[in-house]
All heavy atoms as an XYZ file, in Angstrom:
656
protein
N      -7.306      9.174      5.162
C      -7.361     10.391      6.054
C      -8.312     10.117      7.252
O      -8.047     10.588      8.372
C      -7.893     11.625      5.282
C      -6.915     12.318      4.357
C      -7.611     13.369      3.534
C      -5.706     12.810      5.070
N      -9.376      9.358      7.037
C     -10.278      9.087      8.160
C      -9.595      8.250      9.264
O     -10.124      8.245     10.372
C     -11.495      8.340      7.582
C     -12.363      9.190      6.702
C     -13.511      8.487      6.188
C     -14.305      9.365      5.280
N     -15.471      8.778      4.755
N      -8.436      7.589      9.025
C      -7.843      6.796     10.002
C      -6.799      7.578     10.835
O      -6.293      7.148     11.773
C      -7.209      5.577      9.378
C      -8.130      4.642      8.720
C      -7.444      3.499      8.120
C      -8.470      2.580      7.470
N      -7.872      1.476      6.786
N      -6.534      8.861     10.402
C      -5.461      9.666     11.049
C      -6.101     10.506     12.193
O      -7.168     11.120     11.964
C      -4.820     10.580     10.012
C      -4.034      9.791      8.977
C      -3.808     11.552     10.686
C      -3.501     10.546      7.820
N      -5.405     10.536     13.315
C      -5.912     11.417     14.453
C      -5.518     12.827     14.088
O      -4.331     13.211     14.191
C      -5.283     10.948     15.763
C      -5.654     11.824     16.890
O      -6.582     12.676     16.780
O      -5.101     11.634     18.072
N      -6.460     13.621     13.675
C      -6.145     15.034     13.236
C      -6.022     15.990     14.371
O      -5.706     17.170     14.143
C      -7.362     15.486     12.385
C      -7.409     14.777     11.032
S      -6.012     15.237      9.981
C      -6.368     14.273      8.551
N      -6.195     15.548     15.601
C      -6.070     16.503     16.775
C      -4.654     17.092     16.841
O      -4.559     18.227     17.410
C      -6.489     15.813     18.052
C      -7.899     15.415     18.118
C      -8.243     14.731     19.457
O      -7.450     14.672     20.371
N      -9.504     14.348     19.574
N      -3.667     16.464     16.479
C      -2.322     16.915     16.584
C      -1.716     17.476     15.346
O      -0.552     17.768     15.286
C      -1.432     15.801     17.228
C      -1.882     15.446     18.599
C      -1.010     14.336     19.153
C      -1.541     13.929     20.524
N      -0.726     12.956     21.221
N      -2.517     17.574     14.264
C      -2.012     17.981     12.988
C      -2.312     19.481     12.923
O      -3.427     19.982     13.226
C      -2.758     17.245     11.835
C      -2.649     15.755     11.966
C      -2.262     17.719     10.466
C      -1.197     15.198     11.756
N      -1.335     20.319     12.427
C      -1.469     21.698     12.293
C      -1.619     22.169     10.868
O      -2.060     23.287     10.606
C      -0.311     22.409     12.961
C      -0.242     22.175     14.469
C       0.955     22.867     15.086
O       1.662     23.577     14.374
O       1.197     22.682     16.253
N      -1.105     21.324      9.931
C      -1.069     21.720      8.525
C      -1.333     20.512      7.652
O      -0.677     19.445      7.857
C       0.324     22.335      8.248
C       0.496     22.804      6.814
C       0.098     24.048      6.479
C       1.119     21.981      5.905
C       0.251     24.463      5.064
C       1.318     22.357      4.569
C       0.842     23.618      4.188
O       0.989     24.068      2.932
N      -2.159     20.728      6.693
C      -2.438     19.594      5.738
C      -2.334     20.171      4.323
O      -2.850     21.248      4.031
C      -3.831     19.018      5.873
C      -4.241     18.069      4.802
C      -4.042     18.425      7.246
N      -1.627     19.498      3.441
C      -1.530     19.867      2.073
C      -2.230     18.783      1.267
O      -1.847     17.651      1.248
C      -0.027     19.976      1.598
C       0.072     20.331      0.178
C      -0.230     21.542     -0.319
C       0.558     19.371     -0.759
C      -0.096     21.890     -1.668
C       0.698     19.647     -2.111
C       0.320     20.905     -2.570
N      -3.391     19.194      0.624
C      -4.188     18.238     -0.119
C      -3.866     18.400     -1.549
O      -4.011     19.356     -2.153
C      -5.699     18.553      0.100
C      -6.363     18.106      1.392
C      -7.818     18.461      1.423
C      -6.180     16.595      1.691
N      -3.400     17.258     -2.130
C      -3.101     17.212     -3.572
C      -3.484     15.833     -3.976
O      -2.608     14.973     -4.199
C      -1.623     17.513     -3.822
C      -1.336     17.568     -5.297
O      -2.275     17.661     -6.117
O      -0.152     17.520     -5.667
N      -4.770     15.554     -4.020
C      -5.212     14.174     -4.343
C      -6.070     14.158     -5.614
O      -5.713     14.759     -6.570
N      -7.194     13.500     -5.479
C      -8.132     13.401     -6.532
C      -8.659     14.760     -6.978
O      -8.663     15.703     -6.217
N      -9.235     14.769     -8.193
C      -9.757     16.023     -8.687
C     -11.277     16.055     -8.908
O     -11.728     17.030     -9.478
C      -9.089     16.367    -10.035
C      -7.571     16.677     -9.855
N      -6.618     15.775    -10.025
C      -6.962     17.843     -9.392
C      -5.520     16.280     -9.784
N      -5.624     17.499     -9.365
N     -11.884     14.950     -8.497
C     -13.404     15.045     -8.639
C     -14.066     15.509     -7.350
O     -13.371     15.449     -6.248
C     -13.907     13.608     -9.050
C     -13.740     12.600     -7.970
O     -12.601     11.967     -7.910
O     -14.645     12.371     -7.143
N     -15.189     16.028     -7.477
C     -15.872     16.668     -6.391
C     -15.950     15.794     -5.150
O     -15.603     16.205     -4.012
C     -17.281     17.075     -6.829
C     -18.118     17.617     -5.720
C     -17.992     18.953     -5.377
C     -19.056     16.848     -4.968
C     -18.799     19.473     -4.300
C     -19.769     17.347     -3.990
C     -19.664     18.664     -3.627
O     -20.435     19.153     -2.582
N     -16.413     14.547     -5.283
C     -16.650     13.659     -4.114
C     -15.276     13.383     -3.350
O     -15.293     13.349     -2.161
C     -17.336     12.402     -4.458
C     -18.839     12.544     -4.853
C     -19.393     11.174     -5.257
C     -19.598     13.098     -3.656
N     -14.256     13.201     -4.138
C     -12.972     12.869     -3.455
C     -12.514     14.079     -2.647
O     -12.088     14.021     -1.453
C     -11.934     12.594     -4.489
O     -12.317     11.356     -5.130
C     -10.556     12.344     -3.883
N     -12.661     15.245     -3.258
C     -12.120     16.510     -2.565
C     -12.975     16.869     -1.367
O     -12.498     17.078     -0.270
C     -12.159     17.712     -3.599
C     -11.732     18.971     -2.856
C     -11.174     17.464     -4.724
N     -14.324     16.795     -1.519
C     -15.212     17.146     -0.407
C     -14.980     16.130      0.755
O     -14.945     16.533      1.910
C     -16.726     17.173     -0.780
C     -17.516     18.016      0.217
C     -17.347     15.854     -0.996
C     -17.313     19.466      0.152
N     -14.795     14.833      0.474
C     -14.514     13.827      1.567
C     -13.182     14.092      2.239
O     -13.079     14.023      3.413
C     -14.568     12.438      0.996
C     -15.940     11.984      0.696
O     -16.870     12.330      1.388
N     -16.070     11.173     -0.332
N     -12.184     14.457      1.429
C     -10.862     14.853      2.018
C     -10.984     16.054      2.957
O     -10.435     16.048      3.985
C      -9.853     15.120      0.919
C      -9.376     13.829      0.227
O      -9.649     12.743      0.668
O      -8.648     14.043     -0.798
N     -11.743     17.006      2.472
C     -11.854     18.276      3.270
C     -12.590     17.953      4.581
O     -12.197     18.504      5.636
C     -12.599     19.340      2.472
C     -11.790     19.965      1.356
C     -12.665     20.810      0.432
C     -10.673     20.825      1.884
N     -13.687     17.192      4.609
C     -14.404     16.913      5.795
C     -13.492     16.103      6.703
O     -13.566     16.268      7.985
C     -15.720     16.191      5.488
C     -16.816     17.114      5.123
C     -17.269     17.057      3.759
C     -17.321     18.017      6.002
C     -18.277     17.988      3.427
C     -18.356     18.922      5.617
C     -18.847     18.921      4.336
O     -19.793     19.766      3.937
N     -12.649     15.240      6.190
C     -11.729     14.465      7.023
C     -10.786     15.353      7.709
O     -10.167     15.027      8.741
C     -10.992     13.459      6.163
O     -11.926     12.473      5.681
N     -10.446     16.496      7.117
C      -9.407     17.474      7.637
C     -10.073     18.618      8.393
O      -9.266     19.501      8.827
C      -8.587     17.964      6.506
S      -7.615     16.766      5.638
N     -11.332     18.710      8.521
C     -11.970     19.907      9.091
C     -11.518     20.143     10.537
O     -11.377     21.314     10.961
C     -13.523     19.775      9.074
O     -14.000     18.706      9.744
N     -11.191     19.123     11.254
C     -10.734     19.241     12.679
C      -9.453     20.010     12.750
O      -9.226     20.788     13.709
C     -10.537     17.934     13.366
C     -10.301     17.985     14.770
C     -10.227     16.644     15.517
O     -10.453     15.620     14.880
O     -10.041     16.676     16.663
N      -8.577     19.944     11.710
C      -7.388     20.669     11.652
C      -7.665     22.187     11.624
O      -7.080     22.971     12.435
C      -6.564     20.331     10.412
C      -5.354     21.253     10.221
C      -6.075     18.829     10.474
N      -8.584     22.615     10.916
C      -8.955     23.959     10.816
C      -9.638     24.426     12.079
O      -9.342     25.548     12.636
C      -9.952     24.263      9.608
C     -10.236     25.740      9.511
C      -9.245     23.829      8.313
N     -10.586     23.633     12.664
C     -11.168     23.978     13.943
C     -10.148     24.215     15.036
O     -10.385     25.016     15.954
C     -12.203     22.899     14.399
C     -13.486     22.999     13.652
C     -13.937     21.881     12.973
C     -14.267     24.169     13.689
C     -15.204     21.959     12.254
C     -15.437     24.183     13.024
C     -15.951     23.116     12.324
O     -17.149     23.141     11.698
N      -9.021     23.515     14.964
C      -7.886     23.611     15.981
C      -6.859     24.687     15.561
O      -5.800     24.563     15.985
C      -7.269     22.291     16.227
C      -8.206     21.311     16.907
O      -9.064     21.710     17.730
N      -8.134     20.076     16.582
N      -7.308     25.646     14.748
C      -6.475     26.758     14.288
C      -5.302     26.354     13.333
O      -4.310     27.014     13.283
C      -5.828     27.573     15.509
C      -6.989     28.212     16.260
O      -7.857     28.911     15.684
N      -7.031     28.040     17.557
N      -5.416     25.237     12.753
C      -4.505     24.793     11.716
C      -4.859     25.329     10.333
O      -5.799     26.134     10.155
N      -4.179     24.904      9.357
C      -4.342     25.286      7.944
C      -4.406     24.067      6.999
O      -3.695     23.148      7.179
C      -3.127     26.154      7.480
O      -3.130     27.346      8.302
C      -3.323     26.610      6.014
N      -5.420     24.175      6.111
C      -5.465     23.223      4.982
C      -5.171     23.968      3.710
O      -5.843     24.942      3.388
C      -6.840     22.478      4.930
C      -6.880     21.561      3.722
C      -7.110     21.700      6.191
N      -4.162     23.492      3.008
C      -3.794     24.098      1.690
C      -4.130     23.068      0.592
O      -3.685     21.901      0.593
C      -2.298     24.432      1.604
C      -1.871     25.169      0.362
C      -2.511     26.621      0.337
C      -0.358     25.252      0.326
N      -5.011     23.485     -0.300
C      -5.487     22.585     -1.392
C      -4.846     22.975     -2.725
O      -4.802     24.200     -3.100
C      -6.964     22.774     -1.569
S      -7.915     22.341     -0.079
N      -4.294     22.089     -3.402
C      -3.693     22.276     -4.759
C      -4.803     22.193     -5.810
O      -5.771     21.625     -5.601
C      -2.632     21.198     -4.996
C      -1.719     21.521     -6.153
O      -1.713     22.712     -6.575
O      -1.062     20.594     -6.712
N      -4.471     22.833     -6.948
C      -5.365     22.699     -8.136
C      -6.734     23.292     -7.929
O      -7.704     22.774     -8.445
C      -5.428     21.227     -8.609
C      -4.053     20.666     -8.897
O      -3.175     21.347     -9.348
O      -3.888     19.400     -8.581
N      -6.804     24.452     -7.275
C      -8.140     25.050     -6.983
C      -8.826     25.425     -8.216
O     -10.062     25.092     -8.358
C      -7.910     26.269     -6.118
C      -9.182     27.031     -5.909
C     -10.240     26.585     -5.004
C      -9.416     28.234     -6.546
C     -11.377     27.265     -4.813
C     -10.610     28.955     -6.309
C     -11.572     28.525     -5.482
O     -12.752     29.145     -5.270
N      -8.242     26.065     -9.172
C      -8.985     26.587    -10.283
C      -8.520     25.970    -11.583
O      -8.076     26.647    -12.537
C      -8.809     28.054    -10.346
C      -9.943     28.740    -11.189
O     -10.897     28.087    -11.527
O      -9.762     29.949    -11.487
N      -8.636     24.645    -11.707
C      -8.332     23.914    -12.947
C      -9.514     23.885    -13.867
O     -10.572     23.464    -13.431
C      -7.825     22.474    -12.601
C      -6.566     22.272    -11.926
C      -6.371     20.783    -11.705
C      -5.448     22.845    -12.666
N      -9.343     24.338    -15.098
C     -10.502     24.315    -16.018
C     -10.889     22.873    -16.304
O     -12.122     22.675    -16.542
C     -10.027     25.002    -17.373
O      -8.943     24.300    -17.890
N     -10.050     21.894    -16.302
C     -10.445     20.486    -16.551
C     -10.909     19.741    -15.315
O     -11.260     18.554    -15.446
C      -9.302     19.767    -17.319
C      -8.094     19.605    -16.465
C      -7.843     18.567    -15.611
C      -7.047     20.532    -16.618
C      -6.712     18.457    -14.833
C      -5.889     20.369    -15.855
C      -5.689     19.324    -14.982
O      -4.588     19.213    -14.281
N     -10.917     20.386    -14.159
C     -11.368     19.684    -12.956
C     -12.185     20.649    -12.085
O     -11.728     21.009    -11.004
C     -10.171     19.217    -12.163
N     -13.313     21.098    -12.540
C     -14.105     22.046    -11.770
C     -14.620     21.575    -10.404
O     -15.056     22.338     -9.563
C     -15.279     22.376    -12.703
C     -15.407     21.148    -13.570
C     -14.042     20.649    -13.759
N     -14.552     20.247    -10.254
C     -15.041     19.695     -8.971
C     -14.187     20.155     -7.746
O     -14.672     20.224     -6.645
N     -12.981     20.448     -7.967
C     -12.040     20.835     -6.902
C     -12.558     22.188     -6.321
O     -12.746     22.343     -5.178
C     -10.593     20.996     -7.347
C      -9.687     21.570     -6.323
C     -10.060     19.621     -7.860
N     -12.706     23.147     -7.202
C     -13.246     24.478     -6.809
C     -14.581     24.387     -6.172
O     -14.881     25.042     -5.119
C     -13.248     25.425     -8.000
C     -13.652     26.802     -7.667
C     -13.628     27.691     -8.944
C     -13.859     29.170     -8.695
N     -15.095     29.473     -7.962
N     -15.439     23.624     -6.773
C     -16.817     23.445     -6.275
C     -16.827     22.893     -4.868
O     -17.571     23.436     -4.015
C     -17.629     22.584     -7.215
C     -19.093     22.369     -6.865
C     -19.793     21.472     -7.791
C     -21.252     21.186     -7.276
N     -21.902     20.258     -8.199
N     -16.053     21.885     -4.626
C     -15.944     21.256     -3.307
C     -15.410     22.203     -2.260
O     -15.939     22.398     -1.177
C     -15.208     19.992     -3.392
N     -14.338     22.873     -2.583
C     -13.739     23.813     -1.707
C     -14.672     25.019     -1.382
O     -14.823     25.352     -0.186
C     -12.382     24.347     -2.204
C     -11.353     23.143     -2.311
C     -11.809     25.545     -1.376
C     -10.071     23.492     -3.068
N     -15.266     25.528     -2.336
C     -16.184     26.705     -2.102
C     -17.336     26.246     -1.212
O     -17.770     26.967     -0.331
C     -16.670     27.238     -3.410
C     -15.616     27.949     -4.263
O     -14.549     28.211     -3.709
O     -15.897     28.189     -5.473
N     -17.929     25.094     -1.450
C     -19.009     24.607     -0.655
C     -18.620     24.384      0.840
O     -19.236     24.707      1.764
C     -19.593     23.254     -1.218
C     -20.748     22.715     -0.361
C     -21.207     21.380     -0.876
C     -22.410     20.980     -0.102
N     -22.398     19.734      0.555
N     -17.423     23.779      1.006
C     -16.949     23.406      2.286
C     -16.740     24.647      3.130
O     -17.135     24.728      4.217
C     -15.593     22.610      2.089
C     -14.956     22.246      3.415
C     -15.420     21.236      4.210
C     -13.845     22.971      3.791
C     -14.746     20.972      5.398
C     -13.117     22.653      4.927
C     -13.633     21.612      5.770
N     -16.020     25.663      2.543
C     -15.718     26.854      3.343
C     -16.992     27.651      3.681
O     -17.126     28.165      4.755
C     -14.680     27.766      2.759
C     -13.322     27.016      2.628
C     -15.066     28.286      1.375
N     -17.909     27.679      2.757
C     -19.213     28.306      3.043
C     -19.969     27.634      4.157
O     -20.477     28.260      5.059
C     -20.023     28.402      1.733
C     -21.310     29.192      1.915
C     -22.091     29.292      0.607
C     -23.347     30.047      0.838
N     -24.197     30.171     -0.339
N     -20.038     26.301      4.023
C     -20.826     25.578      4.959
C     -20.254     25.595      6.396
O     -20.922     25.664      7.428
C     -20.893     24.075      4.491
C     -21.792     23.216      5.342
C     -21.862     21.829      4.723
O     -22.448     21.722      3.635
O     -21.342     20.930      5.340
N     -18.946     25.543      6.463
C     -18.221     25.542      7.729
C     -17.860     26.944      8.299
O     -17.554     27.054      9.465
C     -16.905     24.769      7.601
C     -17.040     23.314      7.298
C     -17.659     22.534      8.484
C     -17.661     21.097      8.256
N     -18.243     20.339      9.388
N     -18.049     27.967      7.467
C     -17.744     29.294      7.953
C     -16.261     29.605      8.026
O     -15.844     30.385      8.802
N     -15.453     28.879      7.262
C     -14.007     29.131      7.286
C     -13.606     30.178      6.304
O     -14.369     30.567      5.411
C     -13.252     27.874      6.945
C     -13.415     26.702      7.868
C     -13.446     25.346      7.454
C     -13.550     26.899      9.225
C     -13.499     24.316      8.315
C     -13.634     25.859     10.172
C     -13.625     24.572      9.694
N     -12.418     30.659      6.488
C     -11.826     31.687      5.580
C     -11.088     30.949      4.503
O     -10.290     30.052      4.779
C     -10.960     32.708      6.350
C     -10.297     33.678      5.527
C      -9.431     34.700      6.296
N      -8.351     34.101      6.924
C      -8.130     33.994      8.288
N      -8.939     34.625      9.068
N      -7.031     33.437      8.725
N     -11.210     31.424      3.248
C     -10.481     30.818      2.164
C      -9.746     31.891      1.403
O     -10.417     32.802      0.890
C     -11.399     30.055      1.225
S     -10.566     29.173     -0.191
N      -8.453     31.725      1.273
C      -7.627     32.707      0.460
C      -7.106     31.941     -0.750
O      -6.569     30.874     -0.676
C      -6.430     33.171      1.282
O      -6.830     33.753      2.511
N      -7.336     32.552     -1.923
C      -6.853     31.950     -3.192
C      -5.486     32.553     -3.492
O      -5.393     33.811     -3.529
C      -7.856     32.183     -4.291
C      -9.263     31.756     -3.970
C      -7.401     31.470     -5.583
C      -9.323     30.385     -3.299
N      -4.472     31.732     -3.689
C      -3.138     32.300     -3.810
C      -2.521     31.699     -5.091
O      -2.969     30.627     -5.637
C      -2.270     32.046     -2.595
C      -2.207     30.581     -2.177
C      -2.768     32.863     -1.403
C      -1.381     30.302     -0.955
N      -1.404     32.345     -5.473
C      -0.612     31.902     -6.684
C      -1.472     31.739     -7.947
O      -1.516     30.651     -8.541
C       0.093     30.602     -6.377
S       1.375     30.772     -5.093
N      -2.216     32.783     -8.221
C      -3.048     32.899     -9.455
C      -4.055     31.724     -9.561
O      -4.321     31.170    -10.594
C      -2.104     32.830    -10.711
C      -1.258     34.081    -10.788
O      -1.710     35.165    -10.460
N      -0.015     33.922    -11.135
N      -4.673     31.365     -8.397
C      -5.695     30.482     -8.438
C      -5.245     28.964     -8.286
O      -6.071     28.094     -8.296
N      -3.970     28.788     -8.120
C      -3.490     27.420     -7.968
C      -3.839     26.813     -6.677
O      -4.117     25.637     -6.574
C      -1.978     27.366     -8.186
C      -1.401     26.034     -7.856
C      -0.380     25.550     -8.806
N      -0.078     24.113     -8.471
C       1.101     23.671     -8.688
N       2.051     24.364     -9.241
N       1.336     22.395     -8.387
N      -3.729     27.592     -5.566
C      -3.978     27.031     -4.221
C      -5.047     27.736     -3.516
O      -5.344     28.932     -3.700
C      -2.706     27.222     -3.356
C      -1.480     26.502     -3.897
C      -0.527     27.258     -4.485
C      -1.339     25.165     -3.807
C       0.651     26.668     -5.022
C      -0.213     24.536     -4.336
C       0.782     25.311     -4.939
N      -5.780     26.953     -2.692
C      -6.826     27.531     -1.784
C      -6.318     27.256     -0.352
O      -6.103     26.104      0.029
C      -8.157     26.908     -2.052
N      -6.111     28.253      0.371
C      -5.626     28.227      1.786
C      -6.819     28.416      2.724
O      -7.482     29.421      2.761
C      -4.621     29.282      2.094
C      -4.068     29.286      3.410
C      -3.039     30.408      3.508
C      -2.420     30.534      4.950
N      -1.526     31.670      5.059
N      -7.203     27.303      3.445
C      -8.386     27.344      4.313
C      -7.967     27.412      5.781
O      -7.088     26.657      6.247
C      -9.129     26.021      4.066
C      -9.572     25.928      2.620
C     -10.383     25.995      4.996
C     -10.146     24.577      2.237
N      -8.550     28.413      6.436
C      -8.218     28.662      7.896
C      -9.579     29.009      8.597
O     -10.507     29.362      7.996
C      -7.192     29.799      7.996
C      -5.908     29.509      7.356
C      -5.066     30.740      7.316
O      -5.327     31.765      6.704
O      -3.969     30.653      8.043
N      -9.429     29.007      9.903
C     -10.535     29.425     10.774
C     -10.757     30.881     10.616
O      -9.786     31.703     10.483
C     -10.224     29.078     12.223
C     -11.396     29.032     13.155
C     -10.893     28.514     14.483
C     -12.006     28.411     15.485
N     -11.455     27.915     16.751
N     -12.003     31.313     10.555
C     -12.321     32.774     10.477
C     -12.064     33.437     11.719
O     -12.005     33.046     12.746
C     -13.818     32.874     10.183
C     -14.018     33.760      8.951
O     -13.099     34.433      8.445
N     -15.220     33.754      8.361
C-alpha cells in the first residue's frame, strides 16, 4: 500500500491481516483517501478471535477525527471524513 499513489483513489476495501500492527499500518497508508473525501471499508471489524482489527480501527478514527460507521452486524467498519 505504501507504494500506491493514493491521491487518485476514492475507495479502499481492506481485508488483510488481522493483527493490530498490520491493520494500523494499512489504515495509515490509506488515510489520504479519507482526507480526499474517499471511503475506506474494513472487513472483520468485530471478530472475537482477532481483537486487533477493532482496536486498530477505533484508535485510527479517534486519532484522525474521522467518522466510523459499523455496518452489517459489526462485520464492516466504514471510515469517512467527518
